[in-house]
C-alpha positions in Angstrom: 60.8 99.9 63.5 60.8 101.2 67.1 60.6 97.7 68.5 63.4 96.6 66.3 65.6 99.5 67.5 64.8 98.7 71.1 65.6 95.0 70.6 68.9 96.0 68.9 69.9 98.2 71.9 69.0 95.5 74.3 71.1 92.9 72.5 74.1 95.3 72.4 73.7 96.2 76.1 73.5 92.6 77.1 76.4 91.7 74.9 78.6 94.4 76.4 77.6 93.4 80.0 78.4 89.8 79.3 81.8 90.8 77.8 82.6 93.0 80.8 81.6 90.3 83.2 83.7 87.7 81.4 86.7 90.0 81.4 86.4 90.5 85.2 86.2 86.7 85.8 89.3 86.1 83.7 91.4 88.7 85.5 94.5 87.2 87.1 94.7 88.2 90.8 97.3 87.3 93.4 96.7 88.4 97.0 99.2 88.3 99.8 98.3 88.9 103.4 101.4 89.5 105.6 101.4 89.7 109.4 103.9 89.8 112.1 103.8 87.1 114.8 101.6 87.6 117.8 102.9 88.6 121.2 105.8 86.5 122.3 107.3 85.6 125.7 109.9 88.2 126.5 110.8 87.0 130.0 114.1 85.4 128.9 116.2 87.8 126.8 118.5 85.0 125.8 115.7 82.9 124.4 115.8 83.4 120.6 112.9 81.1 119.9 110.1 81.8 122.5 106.5 80.7 122.5 103.6 83.1 122.4 102.1 84.3 125.6 98.4 84.0 126.4 97.7 87.4 124.8 99.6 86.2 121.7 97.7 82.9 121.5 94.4 84.9 121.8 95.6 87.2 118.9 96.5 84.2 116.8 92.9 83.0 117.2 91.6 86.5 116.3 93.7 86.3 113.1 92.1 83.0 112.4 88.7 84.6 112.8 89.7 87.5 110.6 90.6 85.0 107.8 87.6 82.8 108.4 85.7 84.0 105.3 88.7 84.6 103.1 89.8 81.7 100.9 93.5 80.9 101.4 95.5 78.7 99.0 98.7 78.7 101.1 100.1 79.7 104.5 103.8 80.5 104.8 105.7 81.0 108.1 109.3 81.5 109.2 110.5 78.5 111.1 110.2 80.0 114.6 107.8 78.8 117.4 106.1 82.3 117.6 105.4 82.5 113.9 104.2 79.0 113.6 101.9 79.4 116.7 100.5 82.6 115.1 99.7 80.8 111.8 98.5 77.5 113.4 94.9 78.4 114.3 94.3 79.7 110.7 96.0 76.7 109.2 93.9 74.3 111.3 90.7 76.1 110.4 91.5 76.1 106.7 93.1 72.6 106.8 96.2 74.0 105.1 99.7 72.9 105.9 102.1 75.6 106.9 105.0 76.0 104.5 108.2 77.2 106.1 110.3 80.0 104.5 113.5 81.8 105.3 113.4 85.5 104.4 117.2 85.6 104.1 117.3 82.9 101.4 113.9 83.2 99.7 114.1 83.4 95.9 111.5 86.1 95.3 110.9 85.2 91.6 110.3 81.6 92.4 108.0 82.5 95.3 106.0 84.9 93.1 105.8 82.2 90.3 104.7 79.5 92.8 102.0 81.7 94.3 100.7 83.4 91.2 96.9 83.7 91.1 96.7 82.5 94.7 95.7 84.0 98.0 98.5 83.6 100.5 99.0 84.3 104.2 102.6 85.0 105.2 103.6 85.2 108.9 106.9 86.9 109.7 108.6 89.3 112.0 108.8 93.0 112.8 111.6 93.5 110.3 111.0 90.7 107.7 107.3 91.4 107.1 107.6 95.0 105.8 110.8 94.0 104.0 108.9 91.2 102.2 106.1 93.6 101.3 108.7 96.0 99.9 110.3 93.3 97.8 106.9 92.2 96.4 105.8 95.8 95.5 109.3 96.7 94.2 109.8 99.8 96.4 110.9 100.8 99.9 107.5 101.9 101.1 107.2 100.3 104.6 109.5 100.5 107.6 110.1 97.8 110.3 107.2 97.4 112.7 107.7 98.7 116.3 108.4 95.8 118.7 105.1 96.5 120.6 102.8 96.3 117.6 101.4 92.9 116.5 98.2 94.0 114.8 99.3 95.3 111.4 97.9 93.5 108.3 99.7 94.2 105.1 97.7 93.4 101.9 99.3 93.2 98.5 97.2 92.6 95.4 98.7 91.9 92.0 96.1 92.1 89.2 97.1 92.1 85.6 100.6 93.4 86.5 99.2 96.3 88.6 100.4 96.1 92.2 98.7 97.8 95.1 99.4 97.6 98.8 97.8 98.8 102.0 98.3 98.4 105.7 95.5 98.2 108.2 95.4 97.7 112.0 93.4 94.6 113.0 92.9 94.6 116.8 
C-alpha cells in the first residue's frame, strides 16, 4: 500500500511538472531590442545624414558582440547612414537583411502583427527610440536620449499580453 501511494505521488508530480513545462514552451513571447545609432560625425552641422565616426563604428561592433548569442528574427533601421552603419555588423553576423522603417509613418498595429512572437532589433535615434518604446508599451515612460549617449538598450517583452520594459546601459 505504501509503495502504491508513493507511485501515485510520483506520477502526479511528474504529470504536473510535464504540464508546467509544456505551458512554458507554448507561451507566446515577442522581444524588442531598441537602440540609438552609434556616435556620428558632427563636424558638419549642415550634414543631415552623416556617417559614424571611428568610435561609432567600434560601438556598432560592440552591439554586434552583445547580440552574438541572442537569436534575432529581424533587424529594423531608419533609412539613415548612421543607423544602417550601427545595424550592419549585427545584420552581417546574423545574416539578416536590414528592414527600413520610418518612425513618422510606421503603422504600429501592422508592425506588432508582423513581428509577433519574434525577437527584433530596432535601430533609431535619440528621439525616435524612446518614442517607439512608449508606443509599444502604451505609456509615456521614456524621454528622449541625451545627444551624448549612445549606449542605452531598451528591451520590451510581450508575453501572453503582459508587457514589460527596461533600459540598460551597455558600454
